mmCIF file of the N, C-alpha and C atoms, coordinates in Angstrom:
data_MODEL
# 
_entry.id   MODEL 
# 
loop_
_atom_site.group_PDB 
_atom_site.id 
_atom_site.type_symbol 
_atom_site.label_atom_id 
_atom_site.label_alt_id 
_atom_site.label_comp_id 
_atom_site.label_asym_id 
_atom_site.label_entity_id 
_atom_site.label_seq_id 
_atom_site.pdbx_PDB_ins_code 
_atom_site.Cartn_x 
_atom_site.Cartn_y 
_atom_site.Cartn_z 
_atom_site.occupancy 
_atom_site.B_iso_or_equiv 
_atom_site.pdbx_formal_charge 
_atom_site.auth_seq_id 
_atom_site.auth_comp_id 
_atom_site.auth_asym_id 
_atom_site.auth_atom_id 
_atom_site.pdbx_PDB_model_num 
ATOM 1   N N  . MET A 1 1  ? -6.799  -11.347 -13.535 1.00 0.00 ? 1  MET A N  1 
ATOM 2   C CA . MET A 1 1  ? -7.926  -11.264 -13.359 1.00 0.00 ? 1  MET A CA 1 
ATOM 3   C C  . MET A 1 1  ? -7.706  -10.233 -12.986 1.00 0.00 ? 1  MET A C  1 
ATOM 4   N N  . LYS A 1 2  ? -8.935  -9.072  -13.477 1.00 0.00 ? 2  LYS A N  1 
ATOM 5   C CA . LYS A 1 2  ? -9.438  -7.879  -13.078 1.00 0.00 ? 2  LYS A CA 1 
ATOM 6   C C  . LYS A 1 2  ? -10.798 -7.632  -12.519 1.00 0.00 ? 2  LYS A C  1 
ATOM 7   N N  . ARG A 1 3  ? -10.751 -6.093  -11.473 1.00 0.00 ? 3  ARG A N  1 
ATOM 8   C CA . ARG A 1 3  ? -12.028 -6.226  -11.286 1.00 0.00 ? 3  ARG A CA 1 
ATOM 9   C C  . ARG A 1 3  ? -12.500 -4.485  -11.446 1.00 0.00 ? 3  ARG A C  1 
ATOM 10  N N  . GLU A 1 4  ? -13.384 -4.516  -10.977 1.00 0.00 ? 4  GLU A N  1 
ATOM 11  C CA . GLU A 1 4  ? -13.618 -2.410  -10.376 1.00 0.00 ? 4  GLU A CA 1 
ATOM 12  C C  . GLU A 1 4  ? -12.964 -2.107  -9.696  1.00 0.00 ? 4  GLU A C  1 
ATOM 13  N N  . CYS A 1 5  ? -12.851 -0.490  -9.725  1.00 0.00 ? 5  CYS A N  1 
ATOM 14  C CA . CYS A 1 5  ? -11.674 -0.114  -8.521  1.00 0.00 ? 5  CYS A CA 1 
ATOM 15  C C  . CYS A 1 5  ? -13.348 0.683   -8.013  1.00 0.00 ? 5  CYS A C  1 
ATOM 16  N N  . LEU A 1 6  ? -13.004 0.621   -6.991  1.00 0.00 ? 6  LEU A N  1 
ATOM 17  C CA . LEU A 1 6  ? -13.541 1.605   -5.933  1.00 0.00 ? 6  LEU A CA 1 
ATOM 18  C C  . LEU A 1 6  ? -13.728 2.805   -5.704  1.00 0.00 ? 6  LEU A C  1 
ATOM 19  N N  . CYS A 1 7  ? -12.756 3.549   -6.075  1.00 0.00 ? 7  CYS A N  1 
ATOM 20  C CA . CYS A 1 7  ? -12.444 5.018   -5.910  1.00 0.00 ? 7  CYS A CA 1 
ATOM 21  C C  . CYS A 1 7  ? -12.425 5.334   -7.068  1.00 0.00 ? 7  CYS A C  1 
ATOM 22  N N  . CYS A 1 8  ? -11.585 5.151   -8.307  1.00 0.00 ? 8  CYS A N  1 
ATOM 23  C CA . CYS A 1 8  ? -12.389 5.867   -9.488  1.00 0.00 ? 8  CYS A CA 1 
ATOM 24  C C  . CYS A 1 8  ? -13.296 5.136   -10.077 1.00 0.00 ? 8  CYS A C  1 
ATOM 25  N N  . GLY A 1 9  ? -14.106 4.297   -9.927  1.00 0.00 ? 9  GLY A N  1 
ATOM 26  C CA . GLY A 1 9  ? -14.811 3.196   -10.815 1.00 0.00 ? 9  GLY A CA 1 
ATOM 27  C C  . GLY A 1 9  ? -14.869 2.799   -12.158 1.00 0.00 ? 9  GLY A C  1 
ATOM 28  N N  . ALA A 1 10 ? -13.381 3.212   -12.297 1.00 0.00 ? 10 ALA A N  1 
ATOM 29  C CA . ALA A 1 10 ? -12.914 1.653   -13.966 1.00 0.00 ? 10 ALA A CA 1 
ATOM 30  C C  . ALA A 1 10 ? -13.167 0.367   -13.336 1.00 0.00 ? 10 ALA A C  1 
ATOM 31  N N  . PRO A 1 11 ? -13.664 0.201   -14.675 1.00 0.00 ? 11 PRO A N  1 
ATOM 32  C CA . PRO A 1 11 ? -14.434 -0.822  -14.849 1.00 0.00 ? 11 PRO A CA 1 
ATOM 33  C C  . PRO A 1 11 ? -13.236 -2.153  -14.894 1.00 0.00 ? 11 PRO A C  1 
ATOM 34  N N  . GLN A 1 12 ? -12.600 -2.472  -15.349 1.00 0.00 ? 12 GLN A N  1 
ATOM 35  C CA . GLN A 1 12 ? -11.465 -3.426  -15.424 1.00 0.00 ? 12 GLN A CA 1 
ATOM 36  C C  . GLN A 1 12 ? -10.181 -2.584  -14.693 1.00 0.00 ? 12 GLN A C  1 
ATOM 37  N N  . GLY A 1 13 ? -10.259 -1.331  -14.016 1.00 0.00 ? 13 GLY A N  1 
ATOM 38  C CA . GLY A 1 13 ? -8.964  -0.852  -13.338 1.00 0.00 ? 13 GLY A CA 1 
ATOM 39  C C  . GLY A 1 13 ? -7.525  -1.584  -12.462 1.00 0.00 ? 13 GLY A C  1 
ATOM 40  N N  . MET A 1 14 ? -8.739  -2.464  -11.359 1.00 0.00 ? 14 MET A N  1 
ATOM 41  C CA . MET A 1 14 ? -7.574  -3.119  -10.236 1.00 0.00 ? 14 MET A CA 1 
ATOM 42  C C  . MET A 1 14 ? -7.135  -4.597  -10.711 1.00 0.00 ? 14 MET A C  1 
ATOM 43  N N  . GLU A 1 15 ? -6.114  -4.640  -10.502 1.00 0.00 ? 15 GLU A N  1 
ATOM 44  C CA . GLU A 1 15 ? -5.350  -6.044  -11.004 1.00 0.00 ? 15 GLU A CA 1 
ATOM 45  C C  . GLU A 1 15 ? -4.578  -6.238  -9.716  1.00 0.00 ? 15 GLU A C  1 
ATOM 46  N N  . ARG A 1 16 ? -4.393  -7.442  -9.977  1.00 0.00 ? 16 ARG A N  1 
ATOM 47  C CA . ARG A 1 16 ? -3.496  -8.505  -8.686  1.00 0.00 ? 16 ARG A CA 1 
ATOM 48  C C  . ARG A 1 16 ? -2.131  -8.518  -8.962  1.00 0.00 ? 16 ARG A C  1 
ATOM 49  N N  . PHE A 1 17 ? -1.576  -7.952  -7.812  1.00 0.00 ? 17 PHE A N  1 
ATOM 50  C CA . PHE A 1 17 ? 0.032   -7.543  -7.730  1.00 0.00 ? 17 PHE A CA 1 
ATOM 51  C C  . PHE A 1 17 ? 0.465   -8.831  -6.203  1.00 0.00 ? 17 PHE A C  1 
ATOM 52  N N  . GLU A 1 18 ? 1.410   -9.169  -6.310  1.00 0.00 ? 18 GLU A N  1 
ATOM 53  C CA . GLU A 1 18 ? 2.190   -10.083 -5.646  1.00 0.00 ? 18 GLU A CA 1 
ATOM 54  C C  . GLU A 1 18 ? 3.759   -10.025 -5.423  1.00 0.00 ? 18 GLU A C  1 
ATOM 55  N N  . GLY A 1 19 ? 4.335   -9.467  -4.256  1.00 0.00 ? 19 GLY A N  1 
ATOM 56  C CA . GLY A 1 19 ? 5.507   -9.552  -3.973  1.00 0.00 ? 19 GLY A CA 1 
ATOM 57  C C  . GLY A 1 19 ? 5.730   -8.724  -4.548  1.00 0.00 ? 19 GLY A C  1 
ATOM 58  N N  . ARG A 1 20 ? 5.160   -7.335  -4.531  1.00 0.00 ? 20 ARG A N  1 
ATOM 59  C CA . ARG A 1 20 ? 5.915   -5.574  -4.865  1.00 0.00 ? 20 ARG A CA 1 
ATOM 60  C C  . ARG A 1 20 ? 6.243   -5.172  -3.579  1.00 0.00 ? 20 ARG A C  1 
ATOM 61  N N  . PRO A 1 21 ? 7.297   -4.044  -3.802  1.00 0.00 ? 21 PRO A N  1 
ATOM 62  C CA . PRO A 1 21 ? 7.593   -3.036  -3.132  1.00 0.00 ? 21 PRO A CA 1 
ATOM 63  C C  . PRO A 1 21 ? 6.721   -1.716  -3.033  1.00 0.00 ? 21 PRO A C  1 
ATOM 64  N N  . LEU A 1 22 ? 6.561   -1.522  -1.765  1.00 0.00 ? 22 LEU A N  1 
ATOM 65  C CA . LEU A 1 22 ? 5.807   0.160   -1.981  1.00 0.00 ? 22 LEU A CA 1 
ATOM 66  C C  . LEU A 1 22 ? 6.161   0.785   -0.763  1.00 0.00 ? 22 LEU A C  1 
ATOM 67  N N  . GLU A 1 23 ? 6.431   1.912   -0.637  1.00 0.00 ? 23 GLU A N  1 
ATOM 68  C CA . GLU A 1 23 ? 7.218   2.948   -0.362  1.00 0.00 ? 23 GLU A CA 1 
ATOM 69  C C  . GLU A 1 23 ? 6.071   3.511   0.874   1.00 0.00 ? 23 GLU A C  1 
ATOM 70  N N  . VAL A 1 24 ? 5.808   3.026   2.511   1.00 0.00 ? 24 VAL A N  1 
ATOM 71  C CA . VAL A 1 24 ? 5.454   4.116   3.651   1.00 0.00 ? 24 VAL A CA 1 
ATOM 72  C C  . VAL A 1 24 ? 5.979   5.726   3.590   1.00 0.00 ? 24 VAL A C  1 
ATOM 73  N N  . SER A 1 25 ? 5.379   6.430   3.604   1.00 0.00 ? 25 SER A N  1 
ATOM 74  C CA . SER A 1 25 ? 6.129   7.841   4.127   1.00 0.00 ? 25 SER A CA 1 
ATOM 75  C C  . SER A 1 25 ? 5.446   8.509   5.114   1.00 0.00 ? 25 SER A C  1 
ATOM 76  N N  . TYR A 1 26 ? 6.311   9.096   6.613   1.00 0.00 ? 26 TYR A N  1 
ATOM 77  C CA . TYR A 1 26 ? 5.656   10.343  7.463   1.00 0.00 ? 26 TYR A CA 1 
ATOM 78  C C  . TYR A 1 26 ? 6.762   11.229  7.187   1.00 0.00 ? 26 TYR A C  1 
ATOM 79  N N  . GLN A 1 27 ? 6.207   12.525  6.730   1.00 0.00 ? 27 GLN A N  1 
ATOM 80  C CA . GLN A 1 27 ? 6.665   13.830  6.734   1.00 0.00 ? 27 GLN A CA 1 
ATOM 81  C C  . GLN A 1 27 ? 7.718   13.328  5.974   1.00 0.00 ? 27 GLN A C  1 
ATOM 82  N N  . ASP A 1 28 ? 8.923   13.627  6.406   1.00 0.00 ? 28 ASP A N  1 
ATOM 83  C CA . ASP A 1 28 ? 10.218  13.615  5.162   1.00 0.00 ? 28 ASP A CA 1 
ATOM 84  C C  . ASP A 1 28 ? 10.779  12.517  5.428   1.00 0.00 ? 28 ASP A C  1 
ATOM 85  N N  . LEU A 1 29 ? 10.375  10.803  6.388   1.00 0.00 ? 29 LEU A N  1 
ATOM 86  C CA . LEU A 1 29 ? 10.586  10.077  6.871   1.00 0.00 ? 29 LEU A CA 1 
ATOM 87  C C  . LEU A 1 29 ? 9.780   8.876   5.615   1.00 0.00 ? 29 LEU A C  1 
ATOM 88  N N  . LYS A 1 30 ? 11.186  8.055   5.045   1.00 0.00 ? 30 LYS A N  1 
ATOM 89  C CA . LYS A 1 30 ? 10.486  7.338   4.190   1.00 0.00 ? 30 LYS A CA 1 
ATOM 90  C C  . LYS A 1 30 ? 10.970  5.837   4.399   1.00 0.00 ? 30 LYS A C  1 
ATOM 91  N N  . ARG A 1 31 ? 10.898  4.537   4.222   1.00 0.00 ? 31 ARG A N  1 
ATOM 92  C CA . ARG A 1 31 ? 11.159  2.955   4.467   1.00 0.00 ? 31 ARG A CA 1 
ATOM 93  C C  . ARG A 1 31 ? 10.047  2.229   3.362   1.00 0.00 ? 31 ARG A C  1 
ATOM 94  N N  . THR A 1 32 ? 10.443  1.426   2.423   1.00 0.00 ? 32 THR A N  1 
ATOM 95  C CA . THR A 1 32 ? 10.381  0.504   1.620   1.00 0.00 ? 32 THR A CA 1 
ATOM 96  C C  . THR A 1 32 ? 9.864   -0.322  2.262   1.00 0.00 ? 32 THR A C  1 
ATOM 97  N N  . VAL A 1 33 ? 8.787   -1.515  2.513   1.00 0.00 ? 33 VAL A N  1 
ATOM 98  C CA . VAL A 1 33 ? 8.228   -2.735  2.465   1.00 0.00 ? 33 VAL A CA 1 
ATOM 99  C C  . VAL A 1 33 ? 8.185   -3.142  1.550   1.00 0.00 ? 33 VAL A C  1 
ATOM 100 N N  . PRO A 1 34 ? 9.056   -4.277  1.717   1.00 0.00 ? 34 PRO A N  1 
ATOM 101 C CA . PRO A 1 34 ? 8.820   -5.468  0.728   1.00 0.00 ? 34 PRO A CA 1 
ATOM 102 C C  . PRO A 1 34 ? 8.228   -6.572  0.665   1.00 0.00 ? 34 PRO A C  1 
ATOM 103 N N  . GLY A 1 35 ? 7.678   -7.462  -0.734  1.00 0.00 ? 35 GLY A N  1 
ATOM 104 C CA . GLY A 1 35 ? 6.773   -7.918  -1.002  1.00 0.00 ? 35 GLY A CA 1 
ATOM 105 C C  . GLY A 1 35 ? 5.439   -8.644  -0.442  1.00 0.00 ? 35 GLY A C  1 
ATOM 106 N N  . LEU A 1 36 ? 5.301   -7.249  -1.170  1.00 0.00 ? 36 LEU A N  1 
ATOM 107 C CA . LEU A 1 36 ? 3.259   -6.752  -0.301  1.00 0.00 ? 36 LEU A CA 1 
ATOM 108 C C  . LEU A 1 36 ? 2.350   -7.343  -1.522  1.00 0.00 ? 36 LEU A C  1 
ATOM 109 N N  . ALA A 1 37 ? 1.355   -7.672  -1.513  1.00 0.00 ? 37 ALA A N  1 
ATOM 110 C CA . ALA A 1 37 ? 0.696   -8.173  -2.312  1.00 0.00 ? 37 ALA A CA 1 
ATOM 111 C C  . ALA A 1 37 ? -1.023  -7.446  -1.957  1.00 0.00 ? 37 ALA A C  1 
ATOM 112 N N  . GLY A 1 38 ? -1.554  -7.768  -3.290  1.00 0.00 ? 38 GLY A N  1 
ATOM 113 C CA . GLY A 1 38 ? -2.706  -7.088  -3.039  1.00 0.00 ? 38 GLY A CA 1 
ATOM 114 C C  . GLY A 1 38 ? -3.222  -6.636  -4.308  1.00 0.00 ? 38 GLY A C  1 
ATOM 115 N N  . TRP A 1 39 ? -4.219  -5.427  -4.920  1.00 0.00 ? 39 TRP A N  1 
ATOM 116 C CA . TRP A 1 39 ? -4.850  -5.098  -5.931  1.00 0.00 ? 39 TRP A CA 1 
ATOM 117 C C  . TRP A 1 39 ? -4.367  -3.913  -5.794  1.00 0.00 ? 39 TRP A C  1 
ATOM 118 N N  . ALA A 1 40 ? -4.480  -3.359  -7.642  1.00 0.00 ? 40 ALA A N  1 
ATOM 119 C CA . ALA A 1 40 ? -3.377  -2.360  -7.772  1.00 0.00 ? 40 ALA A CA 1 
ATOM 120 C C  . ALA A 1 40 ? -4.128  -1.842  -8.675  1.00 0.00 ? 40 ALA A C  1 
ATOM 121 N N  . CYS A 1 41 ? -5.138  -0.437  -9.027  1.00 0.00 ? 41 CYS A N  1 
ATOM 122 C CA . CYS A 1 41 ? -5.847  0.682   -9.933  1.00 0.00 ? 41 CYS A CA 1 
ATOM 123 C C  . CYS A 1 41 ? -4.887  1.085   -11.130 1.00 0.00 ? 41 CYS A C  1 
ATOM 124 N N  . SER A 1 42 ? -4.779  0.384   -12.290 1.00 0.00 ? 42 SER A N  1 
ATOM 125 C CA . SER A 1 42 ? -4.356  1.160   -13.350 1.00 0.00 ? 42 SER A CA 1 
ATOM 126 C C  . SER A 1 42 ? -4.266  2.538   -13.909 1.00 0.00 ? 42 SER A C  1 
ATOM 127 N N  . GLU A 1 43 ? -6.103  2.753   -13.470 1.00 0.00 ? 43 GLU A N  1 
ATOM 128 C CA . GLU A 1 43 ? -6.110  4.450   -13.477 1.00 0.00 ? 43 GLU A CA 1 
ATOM 129 C C  . GLU A 1 43 ? -5.617  5.502   -12.750 1.00 0.00 ? 43 GLU A C  1 
ATOM 130 N N  . CYS A 1 44 ? -6.331  4.997   -11.419 1.00 0.00 ? 44 CYS A N  1 
ATOM 131 C CA . CYS A 1 44 ? -6.187  6.131   -10.557 1.00 0.00 ? 44 CYS A CA 1 
ATOM 132 C C  . CYS A 1 44 ? -4.801  6.117   -9.296  1.00 0.00 ? 44 CYS A C  1 
ATOM 133 N N  . GLY A 1 45 ? -4.363  4.650   -9.605  1.00 0.00 ? 45 GLY A N  1 
ATOM 134 C CA . GLY A 1 45 ? -3.139  3.817   -8.549  1.00 0.00 ? 45 GLY A CA 1 
ATOM 135 C C  . GLY A 1 45 ? -3.575  3.578   -7.159  1.00 0.00 ? 45 GLY A C  1 
ATOM 136 N N  . GLU A 1 46 ? -5.111  3.577   -7.250  1.00 0.00 ? 46 GLU A N  1 
ATOM 137 C CA . GLU A 1 46 ? -5.305  3.272   -5.824  1.00 0.00 ? 46 GLU A CA 1 
ATOM 138 C C  . GLU A 1 46 ? -4.517  1.557   -5.133  1.00 0.00 ? 46 GLU A C  1 
ATOM 139 N N  . VAL A 1 47 ? -4.470  1.414   -3.896  1.00 0.00 ? 47 VAL A N  1 
ATOM 140 C CA . VAL A 1 47 ? -4.127  0.416   -3.561  1.00 0.00 ? 47 VAL A CA 1 
ATOM 141 C C  . VAL A 1 47 ? -4.735  -0.724  -2.574  1.00 0.00 ? 47 VAL A C  1 
ATOM 142 N N  . GLU A 1 48 ? -5.580  -1.690  -2.432  1.00 0.00 ? 48 GLU A N  1 
ATOM 143 C CA . GLU A 1 48 ? -5.959  -2.842  -1.507  1.00 0.00 ? 48 GLU A CA 1 
ATOM 144 C C  . GLU A 1 48 ? -5.146  -3.850  -1.183  1.00 0.00 ? 48 GLU A C  1 
ATOM 145 N N  . PHE A 1 49 ? -4.627  -3.235  -0.144  1.00 0.00 ? 49 PHE A N  1 
ATOM 146 C CA . PHE A 1 49 ? -3.432  -4.809  0.324   1.00 0.00 ? 49 PHE A CA 1 
ATOM 147 C C  . PHE A 1 49 ? -4.404  -6.200  0.730   1.00 0.00 ? 49 PHE A C  1 
ATOM 148 N N  . ASP A 1 50 ? -3.788  -6.957  0.462   1.00 0.00 ? 50 ASP A N  1 
ATOM 149 C CA . ASP A 1 50 ? -4.421  -8.311  1.530   1.00 0.00 ? 50 ASP A CA 1 
ATOM 150 C C  . ASP A 1 50 ? -4.301  -7.886  2.986   1.00 0.00 ? 50 ASP A C  1 
ATOM 151 N N  . GLY A 1 51 ? -4.939  -9.076  3.828   1.00 0.00 ? 51 GLY A N  1 
ATOM 152 C CA . GLY A 1 51 ? -4.878  -8.847  5.280   1.00 0.00 ? 51 GLY A CA 1 
ATOM 153 C C  . GLY A 1 51 ? -3.318  -9.020  5.799   1.00 0.00 ? 51 GLY A C  1 
ATOM 154 N N  . ALA A 1 52 ? -2.741  -9.699  5.302   1.00 0.00 ? 52 ALA A N  1 
ATOM 155 C CA . ALA A 1 52 ? -1.077  -9.673  5.836   1.00 0.00 ? 52 ALA A CA 1 
ATOM 156 C C  . ALA A 1 52 ? -0.929  -8.739  4.943   1.00 0.00 ? 52 ALA A C  1 
ATOM 157 N N  . SER A 1 53 ? -0.528  -8.294  4.286   1.00 0.00 ? 53 SER A N  1 
ATOM 158 C CA . SER A 1 53 ? 0.391   -6.809  3.411   1.00 0.00 ? 53 SER A CA 1 
ATOM 159 C C  . SER A 1 53 ? -0.051  -5.779  4.262   1.00 0.00 ? 53 SER A C  1 
ATOM 160 N N  . ALA A 1 54 ? -1.913  -5.843  4.722   1.00 0.00 ? 54 ALA A N  1 
ATOM 161 C CA . ALA A 1 54 ? -2.236  -4.210  5.500   1.00 0.00 ? 54 ALA A CA 1 
ATOM 162 C C  . ALA A 1 54 ? -1.295  -3.964  6.473   1.00 0.00 ? 54 ALA A C  1 
ATOM 163 N N  . LEU A 1 55 ? -1.450  -5.043  7.382   1.00 0.00 ? 55 LEU A N  1 
ATOM 164 C CA . LEU A 1 55 ? -0.518  -5.324  8.312   1.00 0.00 ? 55 LEU A CA 1 
ATOM 165 C C  . LEU A 1 55 ? 0.621   -4.845  8.506   1.00 0.00 ? 55 LEU A C  1 
ATOM 166 N N  . ARG A 1 56 ? 1.439   -5.844  7.725   1.00 0.00 ? 56 ARG A N  1 
ATOM 167 C CA . ARG A 1 56 ? 2.974   -5.177  7.405   1.00 0.00 ? 56 ARG A CA 1 
ATOM 168 C C  . ARG A 1 56 ? 3.212   -3.757  7.458   1.00 0.00 ? 56 ARG A C  1 
ATOM 169 N N  . TYR A 1 57 ? 2.232   -2.917  6.304   1.00 0.00 ? 57 TYR A N  1 
ATOM 170 C CA . TYR A 1 57 ? 2.208   -1.647  5.619   1.00 0.00 ? 57 TYR A CA 1 
ATOM 171 C C  . TYR A 1 57 ? 1.834   -1.373  6.829   1.00 0.00 ? 57 TYR A C  1 
ATOM 172 N N  . ALA A 1 58 ? 1.496   -1.077  7.241   1.00 0.00 ? 58 ALA A N  1 
ATOM 173 C CA . ALA A 1 58 ? 0.589   0.072   8.268   1.00 0.00 ? 58 ALA A CA 1 
ATOM 174 C C  . ALA A 1 58 ? 1.479   -0.683  9.834   1.00 0.00 ? 58 ALA A C  1 
ATOM 175 N N  . LYS A 1 59 ? 1.959   -1.562  10.102  1.00 0.00 ? 59 LYS A N  1 
ATOM 176 C CA . LYS A 1 59 ? 3.031   -1.374  10.763  1.00 0.00 ? 59 LYS A CA 1 
ATOM 177 C C  . LYS A 1 59 ? 4.581   -0.437  10.651  1.00 0.00 ? 59 LYS A C  1 
ATOM 178 N N  . ALA A 1 60 ? 4.762   -0.620  9.457   1.00 0.00 ? 60 ALA A N  1 
ATOM 179 C CA . ALA A 1 60 ? 5.966   -0.005  9.117   1.00 0.00 ? 60 ALA A CA 1 
ATOM 180 C C  . ALA A 1 60 ? 5.942   1.467   9.042   1.00 0.00 ? 60 ALA A C  1 
ATOM 181 N N  . GLY A 1 61 ? 4.390   2.159   9.090   1.00 0.00 ? 61 GLY A N  1 
ATOM 182 C CA . GLY A 1 61 ? 4.247   3.611   9.333   1.00 0.00 ? 61 GLY A CA 1 
ATOM 183 C C  . GLY A 1 61 ? 4.094   3.741   10.444  1.00 0.00 ? 61 GLY A C  1 
ATOM 184 N N  . ASP A 1 62 ? 2.953   2.708   11.344  1.00 0.00 ? 62 ASP A N  1 
ATOM 185 C CA . ASP A 1 62 ? 3.647   3.070   12.725  1.00 0.00 ? 62 ASP A CA 1 
ATOM 186 C C  . ASP A 1 62 ? 4.926   3.210   13.561  1.00 0.00 ? 62 ASP A C  1 
ATOM 187 N N  . GLU A 1 63 ? 5.953   2.481   12.848  1.00 0.00 ? 63 GLU A N  1 
ATOM 188 C CA . GLU A 1 63 ? 7.094   2.480   13.564  1.00 0.00 ? 63 GLU A CA 1 
ATOM 189 C C  . GLU A 1 63 ? 7.970   3.836   13.556  1.00 0.00 ? 63 GLU A C  1 
ATOM 190 N N  . MET A 1 64 ? 7.490   3.965   11.884  1.00 0.00 ? 64 MET A N  1 
ATOM 191 C CA . MET A 1 64 ? 8.430   5.267   11.569  1.00 0.00 ? 64 MET A CA 1 
ATOM 192 C C  . MET A 1 64 ? 7.804   6.583   12.016  1.00 0.00 ? 64 MET A C  1 
ATOM 193 N N  . ILE A 1 65 ? 6.420   6.336   12.988  1.00 0.00 ? 65 ILE A N  1 
ATOM 194 C CA . ILE A 1 65 ? 5.986   7.795   13.853  1.00 0.00 ? 65 ILE A CA 1 
ATOM 195 C C  . ILE A 1 65 ? 6.486   7.553   14.814  1.00 0.00 ? 65 ILE A C  1 
ATOM 196 N N  . GLU A 1 66 ? 6.617   6.263   15.447  1.00 0.00 ? 66 GLU A N  1 
ATOM 197 C CA . GLU A 1 66 ? 7.006   6.064   17.067  1.00 0.00 ? 66 GLU A CA 1 
ATOM 198 C C  . GLU A 1 66 ? 8.253   6.481   16.947  1.00 0.00 ? 66 GLU A C  1 
ATOM 199 N N  . GLY A 1 67 ? 9.172   6.115   16.427  1.00 0.00 ? 67 GLY A N  1 
ATOM 200 C CA . GLY A 1 67 ? 10.725  6.360   16.093  1.00 0.00 ? 67 GLY A CA 1 
ATOM 201 C C  . GLY A 1 67 ? 10.833  8.143   16.020  1.00 0.00 ? 67 GLY A C  1 
ATOM 202 N N  . SER A 1 68 ? 9.838   8.746   15.299  1.00 0.00 ? 68 SER A N  1 
ATOM 203 C CA . SER A 1 68 ? 10.297  9.886   15.157  1.00 0.00 ? 68 SER A CA 1 
ATOM 204 C C  . SER A 1 68 ? 9.736   11.266  16.346  1.00 0.00 ? 68 SER A C  1 
ATOM 205 N N  . SER A 1 69 ? 9.117   10.391  17.378  1.00 0.00 ? 69 SER A N  1 
ATOM 206 C CA . SER A 1 69 ? 8.238   11.168  18.412  1.00 0.00 ? 69 SER A CA 1 
ATOM 207 C C  . SER A 1 69 ? 9.494   11.818  19.337  1.00 0.00 ? 69 SER A C  1 
ATOM 208 N N  . PRO A 1 70 ? 9.648   13.174  19.643  1.00 0.00 ? 70 PRO A N  1 
ATOM 209 C CA . PRO A 1 70 ? 10.185  13.180  20.764  1.00 0.00 ? 70 PRO A CA 1 
ATOM 210 C C  . PRO A 1 70 ? 10.490  12.524  22.172  1.00 0.00 ? 70 PRO A C  1 
ATOM 211 N N  . GLY A 1 71 ? 11.142  12.102  22.541  1.00 0.00 ? 71 GLY A N  1 
ATOM 212 C CA . GLY A 1 71 ? 10.808  11.121  23.695  1.00 0.00 ? 71 GLY A CA 1 
ATOM 213 C C  . GLY A 1 71 ? 11.899  11.278  24.809  1.00 0.00 ? 71 GLY A C  1 
# 
C-alpha cells in the first residue's frame, strides 16, 4: 500500500516500513535506532514514524543532546 507524500506531493511516494534502523545525529554525534516503523517517501526521502517509533527516535536524540552538554 502506498500513499501521497505530504512533503513533496509524490502521489504514490510513501511506502510503509517496519523493523528499519535509522540514524539520529546531533553535531558530530550519531546513534542508530533499531526497529523503527512508519512511512518513507521513495521520491524525497521524507520519513513519518508511527507513534511508538517517533517517541523512541526523539528519546535517542534527546539523550545525545543531554549527554553532550557541558555539565
